[in-house]
Backbone as a printed PyTorch tensor [residue, N CA C, xyz], in Angstrom:
tensor([[[  0.8540,  -1.2020,   0.0000],
         [  0.0000,   0.0000,   0.0000],
         [  0.8840,   1.2450,   0.0000]],

        [[  0.5700,   2.1770,  -0.9190],
         [  1.3610,   3.3960,  -0.9770],
         [  1.0450,   4.2810,   0.2180]],

        [[  1.9190,   5.2710,   0.4120],
         [  1.7470,   6.1790,   1.5510],
         [  0.4380,   6.9410,   1.4420]],

        [[  0.0870,   7.3980,   0.2080],
         [ -1.1540,   8.1620,   0.0160],
         [ -2.3790,   7.3130,   0.3220]],

        [[ -2.3730,   6.0500,  -0.1490],
         [ -3.5200,   5.1650,   0.0940],
         [ -3.6530,   4.8590,   1.5860]],

        [[ -2.5070,   4.6740,   2.2420],
         [ -2.5450,   4.4050,   3.6800],
         [ -3.1240,   5.6080,   4.4270]],

        [[ -2.7530,   6.8120,   3.9820],
         [ -3.2570,   8.0220,   4.6370],
         [ -4.7660,   8.1550,   4.4450]],

        [[ -5.2230,   7.8670,   3.2370],
         [ -6.6640,   7.9470,   2.9620],
         [ -7.4350,   6.9140,   3.7850]],

        [[ -6.8520,   5.7390,   3.9430],
         [ -7.5000,   4.7100,   4.7600],
         [ -7.6400,   5.1780,   6.1990]],

        [[ -6.5730,   5.8200,   6.7250],
         [ -6.6150,   6.3620,   8.0920],
         [ -7.7080,   7.4160,   8.2310]],

        [[ -7.8190,   8.2600,   7.2020],
         [ -8.8340,   9.3230,   7.2420],
         [-10.2420,   8.7170,   7.2480]],

        [[-10.4720,   7.7260,   6.3720],
         [-11.8020,   7.1060,   6.3080],
         [-12.1250,   6.3610,   7.6020]],

        [[-11.1370,   5.7160,   8.1840],
         [-11.3590,   5.0370,   9.4700],
         [-11.7710,   6.0390,  10.5340]],

        [[-11.1180,   7.1850,  10.5360],
         [-11.4810,   8.2110,  11.5340],
         [-12.8760,   8.7470,  11.2630]],

        [[-13.2390,   8.9190,   9.9810],
         [-14.5790,   9.4080,   9.6310],
         [-15.6390,   8.4620,  10.1720]],

        [[-15.3840,   7.1520,  10.0240],
         [-16.3490,   6.1740,  10.5180],
         [-16.4730,   6.2060,  12.0350]],

        [[-15.3270,   6.4470,  12.7060],
         [-15.3250,   6.4400,  14.1700],
         [-15.9530,   7.7020,  14.7630]],

        [[-15.7050,   8.8480,  14.0900],
         [-16.1120,  10.1340,  14.6830],
         [-17.2930,  10.7850,  13.9680]],

        [[-17.5730,  10.3560,  12.7290],
         [-18.6170,  11.0080,  11.9550],
         [-18.1940,  12.3350,  11.3780]],

        [[-16.8970,  12.6290,  11.4290],
         [-16.3870,  13.9060,  10.9060],
         [-16.3580,  13.8970,   9.3820]],

        [[-16.5250,  15.0590,   8.7370],
         [-16.3290,  15.1670,   7.2870],
         [-14.8740,  14.8590,   6.9290]],

        [[-14.6480,  14.5520,   5.6730],
         [-13.3160,  14.1350,   5.2130],
         [-12.2520,  15.1710,   5.5590]],

        [[-12.5020,  16.4640,   5.2290],
         [-11.4980,  17.5140,   5.4650],
         [-11.1810,  17.6800,   6.9470]],

        [[-12.2180,  17.5610,   7.7910],
         [-12.0120,  17.7020,   9.2360],
         [-11.1620,  16.5570,   9.7580]],

        [[-11.4810,  15.3360,   9.3070],
         [-10.7200,  14.1630,   9.7390],
         [ -9.2700,  14.2460,   9.2700]],

        [[ -9.0640,  14.7260,   8.0300],
         [ -7.7020,  14.8580,   7.5010],
         [ -6.8950,  15.8580,   8.3090]],

        [[ -7.4790,  17.0300,   8.5950],
         [ -6.7590,  18.0460,   9.3650],
         [ -6.4470,  17.5580,  10.7730]],

        [[ -7.3550,  16.8130,  11.3670],
         [ -7.1320,  16.2930,  12.7230],
         [ -5.9630,  15.3150,  12.7450]],

        [[ -5.8770,  14.4410,  11.7280],
         [ -4.7740,  13.4870,  11.6630],
         [ -3.4430,  14.1920,  11.4050]],

        [[ -3.4770,  15.2110,  10.5380],
         [ -2.2490,  15.9650,  10.2770],
         [ -1.7740,  16.6860,  11.5220]],

        [[ -2.7110,  17.2080,  12.3030],
         [ -2.3640,  17.8790,  13.5570],
         [ -1.7440,  16.8950,  14.5420]],

        [[ -2.2750,  15.6760,  14.5900],
         [ -1.7120,  14.6560,  15.4750],
         [ -0.2920,  14.2930,  15.0600]],

        [[ -0.0540,  14.2120,  13.7370],
         [  1.2880,  13.9000,  13.2470],
         [  2.2830,  14.9620,  13.6790]],

        [[  1.8510,  16.2360,  13.6380],
         [  2.7340,  17.3390,  14.0040],
         [  3.0490,  17.3340,  15.4800]],

        [[  2.0300,  17.0840,  16.2980],
         [  2.2320,  17.1520,  17.7440],
         [  2.9650,  15.9410,  18.2910]],

        [[  2.8830,  14.8070,  17.5710],
         [  3.5550,  13.6110,  18.0850],
         [  4.9570,  13.4380,  17.5260]],

        [[  5.3480,  14.2360,  16.5230],
         [  6.6950,  14.1070,  15.9950],
         [  7.6910,  14.5920,  17.0370]],

        [[  8.8280,  13.9030,  17.1760],
         [  9.7720,  14.2640,  18.2330],
         [ 10.3500,  15.6600,  18.0260]],

        [[ 10.3900,  16.4250,  19.1070],
         [ 10.9770,  17.7640,  19.0520],
         [ 12.4940,  17.6480,  19.1130]],

        [[ 13.2160,  18.6070,  18.5160],
         [ 14.6780,  18.5700,  18.6120],
         [ 15.1190,  18.5690,  20.0690]],

        [[ 16.1600,  17.8230,  20.3600],
         [ 16.6660,  17.7670,  21.7290],
         [ 17.1520,  19.1410,  22.1600]],

        [[ 17.0040,  19.4380,  23.4410],
         [ 17.4650,  20.7240,  23.9740],
         [ 18.9590,  20.8630,  23.7250]],

        [[ 19.3360,  22.0160,  23.1690],
         [ 20.7530,  22.2700,  22.9060],
         [ 21.2740,  21.6780,  21.6180]],

        [[ 20.4000,  21.0640,  20.8110],
         [ 20.8570,  20.4240,  19.5700],
         [ 21.4280,  21.4280,  18.5760]],

        [[ 21.0790,  22.7080,  18.7250],
         [ 21.5390,  23.7400,  17.7980],
         [ 22.8940,  24.3300,  18.1980]],

        [[ 23.3880,  23.9840,  19.3800],
         [ 24.5960,  24.6220,  19.9010],
         [ 25.8390,  24.1850,  19.1380]],

        [[ 26.8200,  25.0710,  19.0970],
         [ 28.1090,  24.7570,  18.4770],
         [ 28.8120,  23.7070,  19.3250]],

        [[ 29.2640,  22.6500,  18.6970],
         [ 29.8270,  21.5080,  19.4210],
         [ 31.3200,  21.6740,  19.6930]],

        [[ 31.8280,  20.8170,  20.5920],
         [ 33.2610,  20.8080,  20.8920],
         [ 34.0660,  20.4570,  19.6490]],

        [[ 33.5350,  19.5920,  18.8050],
         [ 34.2440,  19.2070,  17.5860],
         [ 34.3670,  20.3970,  16.6310]],

        [[ 33.3440,  21.2200,  16.5570],
         [ 33.3980,  22.3990,  15.6870],
         [ 34.4290,  23.3960,  16.1770]],

        [[ 34.4620,  23.6530,  17.4760],
         [ 35.4360,  24.6160,  18.0000],
         [ 36.8550,  24.0580,  17.9080]],

        [[ 36.9930,  22.7520,  18.0900],
         [ 38.3270,  22.1450,  17.9490],
         [ 38.8440,  22.3200,  16.5270]],

        [[ 37.9680,  22.1790,  15.5550],
         [ 38.3800,  22.3560,  14.1540],
         [ 38.8490,  23.7870,  13.9010]],

        [[ 38.1940,  24.7710,  14.5370],
         [ 38.6140,  26.1650,  14.4010],
         [ 40.0090,  26.3590,  14.9870]],

        [[ 40.2430,  25.8150,  16.1900],
         [ 41.5550,  25.9470,  16.8290],
         [ 42.6320,  25.2400,  16.0170]],

        [[ 42.3190,  24.0620,  15.4820],
         [ 43.2840,  23.2930,  14.7020],
         [ 43.6700,  24.0440,  13.4310]],

        [[ 42.6790,  24.6410,  12.7600],
         [ 42.9620,  25.4200,  11.5510],
         [ 43.8220,  26.6340,  11.8780]],

        [[ 43.5210,  27.2910,  12.9960],
         [ 44.2980,  28.4510,  13.4360],
         [ 45.7600,  28.0750,  13.6570]],

        [[ 46.0030,  26.9860,  14.3750],
         [ 47.3760,  26.5940,  14.6760],
         [ 48.1030,  26.0890,  13.4330]],

        [[ 47.3750,  25.4220,  12.5360],
         [ 47.9840,  24.9280,  11.3010],
         [ 48.4420,  26.0700,  10.4020]],

        [[ 47.7410,  27.2130,  10.4910],
         [ 48.0900,  28.3640,   9.6570],
         [ 48.8850,  29.4140,  10.4230]],

        [[ 49.3630,  29.0590,  11.6330],
         [ 50.1620,  29.9750,  12.4590],
         [ 51.4640,  29.2840,  12.8400]],

        [[ 52.3880,  29.1480,  11.8860],
         [ 53.6030,  28.3530,  12.1310],
         [ 54.5440,  28.9530,  13.1630]],

        [[ 54.2840,  30.1720,  13.6070],
         [ 55.1530,  30.7640,  14.6250],
         [ 54.8780,  30.2060,  16.0230]],

        [[ 53.8000,  29.4600,  16.1820],
         [ 53.5290,  28.8170,  17.4630],
         [ 54.2330,  27.4590,  17.5240]],

        [[ 54.7420,  27.1150,  18.6840],
         [ 55.4100,  25.8390,  18.8520],
         [ 54.9440,  25.1190,  20.1020]],

        [[ 55.5000,  23.9180,  20.3180],
         [ 55.1800,  23.1040,  21.4960],
         [ 53.6700,  22.9350,  21.6650]],

        [[ 53.0070,  22.5810,  20.5800],
         [ 51.5470,  22.4280,  20.5970],
         [ 51.1890,  21.0940,  21.2480]],

        [[ 50.3380,  21.1550,  22.2710],
         [ 49.9150,  19.9460,  22.9820],
         [ 48.4000,  19.9400,  23.1320]],

        [[ 47.7850,  18.8820,  22.6220],
         [ 46.3380,  18.7130,  22.7320],
         [ 46.0190,  17.7860,  23.9090]],

        [[ 44.9970,  18.1480,  24.6820],
         [ 44.5560,  17.3220,  25.8030],
         [ 43.0470,  17.0920,  25.7180]],

        [[ 42.6340,  15.8860,  26.0770],
         [ 41.2140,  15.5910,  26.2300],
         [ 40.8470,  15.8870,  27.6810]],

        [[ 39.8500,  16.7170,  27.8980],
         [ 39.4730,  17.1140,  29.2540],
         [ 37.9810,  16.8780,  29.4740]],

        [[ 37.5940,  16.8450,  30.7240],
         [ 36.1900,  16.7400,  31.0930],
         [ 35.7070,  18.1090,  31.5340]],

        [[ 34.5330,  18.4890,  31.0680],
         [ 33.9180,  19.7660,  31.4380],
         [ 32.5930,  19.4620,  32.1280]],

        [[ 32.3650,  20.0960,  33.2560],
         [ 31.1220,  19.8800,  33.9800],
         [ 31.3310,  20.0120,  35.4720]],

        [[ 30.2610,  19.8900,  36.2450],
         [ 30.3330,  20.1160,  37.6910],
         [ 31.2200,  19.1300,  38.4400]],

        [[ 31.4690,  17.9530,  37.8490],
         [ 32.2650,  16.9380,  38.5380],
         [ 33.6840,  16.8200,  37.9960]],

        [[ 34.0730,  17.7530,  37.1240],
         [ 35.3650,  17.6410,  36.4500],
         [ 36.5290,  17.5920,  37.4370]],

        [[ 36.4900,  18.4330,  38.4680],
         [ 37.6230,  18.4880,  39.3950],
         [ 37.8170,  17.1880,  40.1610]],

        [[ 36.7550,  16.3840,  40.2840],
         [ 36.8580,  15.1160,  41.0010],
         [ 37.3420,  13.9910,  40.1020]],

        [[ 37.3430,  14.2300,  38.7940],
         [ 37.6980,  13.1750,  37.8440],
         [ 39.1400,  13.2540,  37.3560]],

        [[ 39.8270,  14.3590,  37.6600],
         [ 41.2000,  14.5060,  37.1850],
         [ 42.1960,  14.1200,  38.2700]],

        [[ 43.4100,  13.7650,  37.8360],
         [ 44.4450,  13.4250,  38.8060],
         [ 45.1740,  14.6840,  39.2610]],

        [[ 46.2650,  14.5250,  39.9980],
         [ 46.9820,  15.6710,  40.5540],
         [ 47.5790,  16.5620,  39.4690]],

        [[ 47.8550,  15.9940,  38.3190],
         [ 48.4350,  16.7610,  37.2090],
         [ 47.3670,  17.3570,  36.2900]],

        [[ 46.0900,  17.1690,  36.6420],
         [ 45.0090,  17.7140,  35.8310],
         [ 44.6380,  16.8600,  34.6420]],

        [[ 45.0990,  15.6060,  34.6190],
         [ 44.7910,  14.7050,  33.5070],
         [ 43.5740,  13.8440,  33.8230]],

        [[ 42.8900,  13.4350,  32.7600],
         [ 41.6800,  12.6280,  32.9000],
         [ 41.8970,  11.2500,  32.2760]],

        [[ 41.5220,  10.2050,  33.0020],
         [ 41.6330,   8.8480,  32.4670],
         [ 40.5940,   8.6460,  31.3710]],

        [[ 40.9900,   8.0440,  30.2420],
         [ 40.0220,   7.8090,  29.1540],
         [ 38.8100,   7.0000,  29.5980]],

        [[ 38.9790,   6.2060,  30.6530],
         [ 37.8840,   5.3580,  31.1300],
         [ 37.0380,   6.0300,  32.2110]],

        [[ 37.2790,   7.3290,  32.4400],
         [ 36.5430,   8.0400,  33.4910],
         [ 35.0390,   7.9560,  33.2470]],

        [[ 34.2810,   7.6930,  34.3150],
         [ 32.8220,   7.6050,  34.2040],
         [ 32.2420,   9.0000,  34.3450]],

        [[ 31.5010,   9.4420,  33.3160],
         [ 30.9380,  10.7860,  33.2960],
         [ 29.4550,  10.7550,  33.6450]],

        [[ 29.0400,  11.7080,  34.4590],
         [ 27.6150,  11.8590,  34.7550],
         [ 26.9350,  12.5490,  33.5760]],

        [[ 25.6050,  12.5560,  33.5220],
         [ 24.9100,  13.2350,  32.4200],
         [ 25.2190,  14.7270,  32.3280]],

        [[ 25.7010,  15.3250,  33.4240],
         [ 26.0050,  16.7620,  33.4220],
         [ 27.4280,  17.0570,  32.9670]],

        [[ 28.2390,  16.0310,  32.7680],
         [ 29.6240,  16.2110,  32.3360],
         [ 29.7880,  15.7670,  30.8840]],

        [[ 30.8460,  16.2460,  30.2410],
         [ 31.1130,  15.8310,  28.8610],
         [ 32.6150,  15.9310,  28.5920]],

        [[ 33.0580,  15.1810,  27.5820],
         [ 34.4330,  15.2920,  27.1240],
         [ 34.5880,  16.5240,  26.2540]],

        [[ 35.6870,  17.2340,  26.4210],
         [ 35.9930,  18.3930,  25.5960],
         [ 37.4930,  18.3700,  25.2860]],

        [[ 38.0560,  19.5050,  24.9640],
         [ 39.4610,  19.5640,  24.5570],
         [ 40.1130,  20.8400,  25.0710]],

        [[ 41.4400,  20.8120,  25.1060],
         [ 42.2330,  22.0050,  25.4160],
         [ 43.5570,  21.8630,  24.6730]],

        [[ 44.0470,  22.9680,  24.1130],
         [ 45.3330,  22.9300,  23.4270],
         [ 46.2120,  24.0450,  23.9800]],

        [[ 47.4570,  23.7030,  24.2910],
         [ 48.4230,  24.6900,  24.7640],
         [ 49.5210,  24.8440,  23.7210]],

        [[ 50.1100,  26.0280,  23.6690],
         [ 51.1630,  26.3090,  22.7040],
         [ 51.9760,  27.4990,  23.2070]],

        [[ 53.1380,  27.7180,  22.5910],
         [ 54.0550,  28.7690,  23.0360],
         [ 54.4080,  29.6480,  21.8420]],

        [[ 54.3750,  30.9770,  22.0350],
         [ 54.7290,  31.8880,  20.9430],
         [ 56.2490,  32.1030,  20.9300]],

        [[ 56.7980,  32.7850,  19.9030],
         [ 58.2610,  32.9330,  19.8110],
         [ 58.8990,  33.6610,  20.9960]],

        [[ 58.1290,  34.4300,  21.7540],
         [ 58.6860,  35.1240,  22.9130],
         [ 58.7570,  34.2300,  24.1420]],

        [[ 58.1930,  33.0210,  24.0370],
         [ 58.1910,  32.1000,  25.1580],
         [ 56.9280,  32.1550,  25.9930]],

        [[ 55.9520,  32.9530,  25.5720],
         [ 54.7060,  33.0470,  26.3380],
         [ 53.7740,  31.8940,  25.9850]],

        [[ 53.3500,  31.1690,  27.0150],
         [ 52.4420,  30.0360,  26.8170],
         [ 51.0000,  30.5300,  26.7910]],

        [[ 50.2260,  29.9890,  25.8760],
         [ 48.8010,  30.3170,  25.7420],
         [ 48.0220,  29.0210,  25.6090]],

        [[ 46.7110,  29.1070,  25.7750],
         [ 45.8780,  27.9330,  25.5400],
         [ 44.5420,  28.3560,  24.9500]],

        [[ 43.9250,  27.4150,  24.2690],
         [ 42.5780,  27.5820,  23.7360],
         [ 41.7260,  26.4130,  24.2040]],

        [[ 40.4330,  26.6510,  24.3060],
         [ 39.4820,  25.6200,  24.6990],
         [ 38.1590,  25.8990,  24.0030]],

        [[ 37.2190,  24.9870,  24.1590],
         [ 35.8800,  25.1770,  23.5900],
         [ 35.2820,  26.4980,  24.0530]],

        [[ 35.3620,  26.7690,  25.3580],
         [ 34.7530,  27.9770,  25.9110],
         [ 35.4290,  29.2430,  25.3820]],

        [[ 36.7590,  29.2050,  25.2240],
         [ 37.4670,  30.3840,  24.7210],
         [ 37.1370,  30.6530,  23.2530]],

        [[ 37.0010,  29.5940,  22.4510],
         [ 36.6190,  29.7880,  21.0500],
         [ 35.2300,  30.4200,  20.9690]],

        [[ 34.2940,  29.9620,  21.8120],
         [ 32.9560,  30.5660,  21.8330],
         [ 33.0340,  32.0270,  22.2350]],

        [[ 33.8950,  32.3580,  23.1710],
         [ 34.0940,  33.7530,  23.5870],
         [ 34.5780,  34.5980,  22.4070]],

        [[ 35.5520,  34.0680,  21.6580],
         [ 36.0460,  34.7880,  20.4900],
         [ 34.9750,  34.9760,  19.4390]],

        [[ 34.1550,  33.9450,  19.2290],
         [ 33.0490,  34.0550,  18.2760],
         [ 32.0740,  35.1570,  18.6780]],

        [[ 31.7310,  35.2010,  19.9550],
         [ 30.7900,  36.2250,  20.4270],
         [ 31.3560,  37.6240,  20.2090]],

        [[ 32.6410,  37.7770,  20.4410],
         [ 33.2710,  39.0850,  20.2380],
         [ 33.1700,  39.5160,  18.7740]],

        [[ 33.4460,  38.5740,  17.8740],
         [ 33.3950,  38.8830,  16.4410],
         [ 31.9630,  39.1390,  15.9860]],

        [[ 31.0240,  38.2980,  16.4430],
         [ 29.6370,  38.3880,  15.9840],
         [ 28.9290,  39.5870,  16.5870]],

        [[ 29.0470,  39.7820,  17.8850],
         [ 28.2530,  40.7890,  18.5890],
         [ 29.0240,  42.0450,  18.9530]],

        [[ 30.3490,  42.0280,  18.7530],
         [ 31.1420,  43.1780,  19.1930],
         [ 30.8030,  44.4670,  18.4660]],

        [[ 30.4710,  44.3570,  17.1850],
         [ 30.1290,  45.5510,  16.4150],
         [ 31.3660,  46.3020,  15.9710]],

        [[ 31.2550,  47.0120,  14.8390],
         [ 32.3990,  47.7350,  14.2860],
         [ 32.9220,  48.7790,  15.2580]],

        [[ 31.9940,  49.3920,  16.0380],
         [ 32.4330,  50.4400,  16.9550],
         [ 33.3040,  49.8850,  18.0790]],

        [[ 33.1610,  48.5940,  18.3750],
         [ 33.9500,  47.9820,  19.4460],
         [ 35.1460,  47.2060,  18.9150]],

        [[ 34.9880,  46.5530,  17.7530],
         [ 36.0540,  45.7000,  17.2290],
         [ 36.8280,  46.3410,  16.0910]],

        [[ 36.1990,  47.3000,  15.3940],
         [ 36.8390,  47.8810,  14.2270],
         [ 36.7460,  47.0010,  12.9970]],

        [[ 36.0690,  45.8640,  13.1110],
         [ 35.9540,  44.9390,  11.9870],
         [ 34.8480,  45.3830,  11.0450]],

        [[ 35.0690,  45.2100,   9.7620],
         [ 34.0590,  45.5520,   8.7680],
         [ 33.1930,  44.3400,   8.4690]],

        [[ 32.0780,  44.5950,   7.7920],
         [ 31.1870,  43.5080,   7.3940],
         [ 31.9020,  42.5350,   6.4770]],

        [[ 32.7720,  43.0400,   5.5860],
         [ 33.4800,  42.1720,   4.6580],
         [ 34.3960,  41.2000,   5.3950]],

        [[ 34.9660,  41.6530,   6.5200],
         [ 35.8740,  40.7970,   7.2780],
         [ 35.1460,  39.6920,   8.0410]],

        [[ 33.8850,  39.9210,   8.3480],
         [ 33.1720,  38.9790,   9.2180],
         [ 32.0140,  38.2620,   8.5400]],

        [[ 31.7350,  38.5610,   7.2770],
         [ 30.4960,  38.0560,   6.6650],
         [ 30.4630,  36.5410,   6.5670]],

        [[ 31.6250,  35.8900,   6.2950],
         [ 31.6250,  34.4220,   6.2310],
         [ 31.3380,  33.8270,   7.6000]],

        [[ 31.9370,  34.4130,   8.6350],
         [ 31.7000,  33.9250,   9.9940],
         [ 30.2410,  34.1360,  10.3740]],

        [[ 29.6890,  35.2860,   9.9980],
         [ 28.2800,  35.5910,  10.2820],
         [ 27.3720,  34.5540,   9.6260]],

        [[ 27.6440,  34.2370,   8.3550],
         [ 26.7920,  33.2650,   7.6660],
         [ 26.9260,  31.8900,   8.3150]],

        [[ 28.1520,  31.4830,   8.5980],
         [ 28.3790,  30.1820,   9.2500],
         [ 27.6270,  30.1140,  10.5760]],

        [[ 27.7020,  31.1790,  11.3600],
         [ 27.0800,  31.2320,  12.6870],
         [ 25.5640,  31.1050,  12.6140]],

        [[ 24.9510,  31.6450,  11.5550],
         [ 23.4970,  31.6830,  11.4550],
         [ 22.9160,  30.5530,  10.6070]],

        [[ 23.7480,  29.6430,  10.1300],
         [ 23.2400,  28.4860,   9.3900],
         [ 22.5340,  27.5280,  10.3520]],

        [[ 21.5270,  26.7660,   9.8750],
         [ 20.9730,  25.6910,  10.7150],
         [ 22.0950,  24.7460,  11.1390]],

        [[ 21.9830,  24.1850,  12.3240],
         [ 23.0750,  23.3950,  12.8910],
         [ 23.5610,  22.2950,  11.9540]],

        [[ 22.6230,  21.5710,  11.3320],
         [ 23.0140,  20.4600,  10.4620],
         [ 23.8450,  20.9410,   9.2770]],

        [[ 23.5000,  22.0970,   8.7270],
         [ 24.2550,  22.6620,   7.6100],
         [ 25.5790,  23.2400,   8.0880]],

        [[ 25.5370,  23.9510,   9.2200],
         [ 26.7520,  24.5880,   9.7520],
         [ 27.8590,  23.5580,   9.9610]],

        [[ 27.4870,  22.3730,  10.4410],
         [ 28.4930,  21.3600,  10.7570],
         [ 29.1420,  20.7580,   9.5150]],

        [[ 28.5580,  21.0070,   8.3460],
         [ 29.1590,  20.5370,   7.0940],
         [ 30.1260,  21.5640,   6.5140]],

        [[ 30.0260,  22.8050,   6.9850],
         [ 30.7990,  23.8980,   6.4060],
         [ 32.1260,  24.0790,   7.1300]],

        [[ 33.1430,  24.5110,   6.3790],
         [ 34.4780,  24.7040,   6.9310],
         [ 34.8580,  26.1780,   6.8020]],

        [[ 35.1890,  26.8020,   7.9190],
         [ 35.6450,  28.1820,   7.8990],
         [ 37.0570,  28.2560,   7.3200]],

        [[ 37.3900,  29.3850,   6.7010],
         [ 38.7200,  29.5550,   6.1230],
         [ 39.7560,  29.7660,   7.2250]],

        [[ 41.0230,  29.6310,   6.8690],
         [ 42.0780,  29.8650,   7.8510],
         [ 42.0640,  31.3090,   8.3290]],

        [[ 41.6770,  32.2480,   7.4410],
         [ 41.5650,  33.6500,   7.8530],
         [ 40.4590,  33.8490,   8.8700]],

        [[ 39.3230,  33.1780,   8.6790],
         [ 38.2190,  33.2560,   9.6410],
         [ 38.6590,  32.7200,  11.0010]],

        [[ 39.3330,  31.5670,  10.9760],
         [ 39.7700,  30.9340,  12.2340],
         [ 40.8280,  31.7740,  12.9340]],

        [[ 41.7070,  32.3990,  12.1580],
         [ 42.7190,  33.2880,  12.7310],
         [ 42.0480,  34.4500,  13.4500]],

        [[ 41.0120,  35.0200,  12.8400],
         [ 40.3080,  36.1490,  13.4430],
         [ 39.6000,  35.7290,  14.7340]],

        [[ 38.8780,  34.6120,  14.6930],
         [ 38.1480,  34.1360,  15.8730],
         [ 39.1080,  33.8550,  17.0230]],

        [[ 40.2160,  33.1770,  16.7240],
         [ 41.1430,  32.7820,  17.7910],
         [ 41.9020,  33.9750,  18.3610]],

        [[ 42.1600,  34.9850,  17.5470],
         [ 42.8000,  36.1780,  18.0940],
         [ 41.8830,  36.8900,  19.0870]],

        [[ 40.5910,  36.9450,  18.7780],
         [ 39.6540,  37.5520,  19.7360],
         [ 39.5040,  36.6710,  20.9720]],

        [[ 39.6470,  35.3680,  20.8040],
         [ 39.5970,  34.4710,  21.9600],
         [ 40.8180,  34.6650,  22.8520]],

        [[ 41.9720,  34.8810,  22.2360],
         [ 43.2210,  34.9770,  22.9830],
         [ 43.5290,  36.3820,  23.4840]],

        [[ 43.3020,  37.3810,  22.6310],
         [ 43.7750,  38.7340,  22.9260],
         [ 42.6610,  39.7800,  23.0120]],

        [[ 41.4420,  39.4020,  22.6020],
         [ 40.3460,  40.3570,  22.6190],
         [ 40.4010,  41.3660,  21.4970]],

        [[ 41.2770,  41.1420,  20.5180],
         [ 41.3900,  42.0450,  19.3690],
         [ 42.1660,  41.3570,  18.2560]],

        [[ 42.1690,  41.9960,  17.0820],
         [ 42.9150,  41.4630,  15.9510],
         [ 44.3250,  42.0410,  15.9720]],

        [[ 45.3230,  41.1630,  15.9150],
         [ 46.7170,  41.5910,  15.9090],
         [ 47.3680,  41.3140,  14.5700]],

        [[ 47.1870,  40.0850,  14.0790],
         [ 47.7580,  39.6720,  12.8020],
         [ 46.6730,  39.6270,  11.7470]],

        [[ 47.0450,  39.9350,  10.5080],
         [ 46.1300,  39.7630,   9.3840],
         [ 46.5300,  38.4960,   8.6410]],

        [[ 45.6200,  38.0160,   7.8300],
         [ 45.8700,  36.7780,   7.1020],
         [ 46.0190,  37.0890,   5.6270]],

        [[ 47.2010,  36.7660,   5.0810],
         [ 47.4480,  36.9620,   3.6500],
         [ 46.9100,  35.7570,   2.9030]],

        [[ 45.7650,  35.9420,   2.2560],
         [ 45.0990,  34.8220,   1.5920],
         [ 44.7830,  35.2170,   0.1520]],

        [[ 45.8610,  35.4720,  -0.6050],
         [ 45.6870,  35.9340,  -1.9790],
         [ 45.3050,  34.7840,  -2.9000]],

        [[ 44.5340,  35.1030,  -3.9320],
         [ 44.1090,  34.0700,  -4.8780],
         [ 45.3100,  33.4230,  -5.5660]],

        [[ 46.4020,  34.2020,  -5.7360],
         [ 47.5800,  33.6630,  -6.4100],
         [ 48.3850,  32.7430,  -5.5170]],

        [[ 48.0780,  32.7760,  -4.1990],
         [ 48.8400,  31.9590,  -3.2630],
         [ 50.1450,  32.6090,  -2.8420]],

        [[ 50.4250,  33.8370,  -3.3250],
         [ 51.6640,  34.5200,  -2.9840],
         [ 51.4690,  35.3940,  -1.7570]],

        [[ 52.4650,  35.4060,  -0.8990],
         [ 52.4160,  36.1950,   0.3240],
         [ 53.3840,  37.3640,   0.2030]],

        [[ 52.9400,  38.5430,   0.5920],
         [ 53.8080,  39.7180,   0.5600],
         [ 54.9320,  39.5250,   1.5770]],

        [[ 56.1660,  39.5500,   1.1200],
         [ 57.3070,  39.2160,   1.9560],
         [ 58.2430,  40.4110,   2.0650]],

        [[ 58.3530,  40.9720,   3.2620],
         [ 59.2340,  42.1210,   3.4960],
         [ 60.7000,  41.7160,   3.5880]],

        [[ 60.9650,  40.4210,   3.6400],
         [ 62.3320,  39.9290,   3.7250],
         [ 62.7480,  39.1770,   2.4610]],

        [[ 62.0450,  39.4440,   1.3780],
         [ 62.2860,  38.6830,   0.1450],
         [ 63.7230,  38.7970,  -0.3290]],

        [[ 64.3390,  39.9830,  -0.1830],
         [ 65.7000,  40.1830,  -0.7000],
         [ 66.7460,  39.4170,   0.1120]],

        [[ 66.3600,  38.9660,   1.3290],
         [ 67.3140,  38.2380,   2.1690],
         [ 67.2240,  36.7250,   1.9820]],

        [[ 66.2280,  36.2890,   1.2320],
         [ 66.0160,  34.8490,   1.0780],
         [ 66.7720,  34.3190,  -0.1410]],

        [[ 67.2210,  33.0810,  -0.0240],
         [ 67.9170,  32.4270,  -1.1320],
         [ 66.8910,  31.8750,  -2.1090]],

        [[ 66.9800,  32.2590,  -3.3740],
         [ 66.0100,  31.7350,  -4.3520],
         [ 66.0620,  30.2160,  -4.3980]],

        [[ 64.9230,  29.6040,  -4.7240],
         [ 64.8590,  28.1470,  -4.8090],
         [ 65.8490,  27.6490,  -5.8560]],

        [[ 66.5430,  26.5510,  -5.5200],
         [ 67.5090,  25.9710,  -6.4500],
         [ 68.9150,  26.4560,  -6.2200]],

        [[ 69.0850,  27.4960,  -5.3620],
         [ 70.4260,  28.0000,  -5.0660],
         [ 70.7770,  27.6510,  -3.6230]],

        [[ 72.0660,  27.4550,  -3.3760],
         [ 72.5470,  27.1530,  -2.0270],
         [ 72.9190,  28.4370,  -1.2940]]])
């Protein structure tokens, strides 16, 4: 039996049971289908730890001046402090309550020797600064943020399929780390980067 025939059979069965006209019975069944369909789980639209980790990974991959990069799996939630050892590490077999979840943290060192870290929460902080900070607070133009804006406002299922550019990730992570933009991203279509030290470099093929 096709779906349409099955639906018509349901409508006629209801007509016989209730004495309702065809259109009334059809609308009543459609209303029941809508009300009984499962609602999206609470928080299903939120940006996930995997999405923020991808932003941090892209940032570090396109920022070769950072070194000593170390990724850690961490637990986030009300019981996190009870699940870690003295060094702040979490056993992979740790039992998590429904209020706790696995997340990530990455530490790295800049050329001056200053250690920094990023986490899911810090990436979200940087996103909020870029999205809601406004030009008067951040100095960023619409052209600089439009891809991030579109990504942020996509339905969750679509957003998770999309990949932000290295320039977008650089901008988000700078606001997460420093609260402002310090470095710009040279992302020319030709793939060439403006080099102020070009005359000091040895051309390829020469020793």
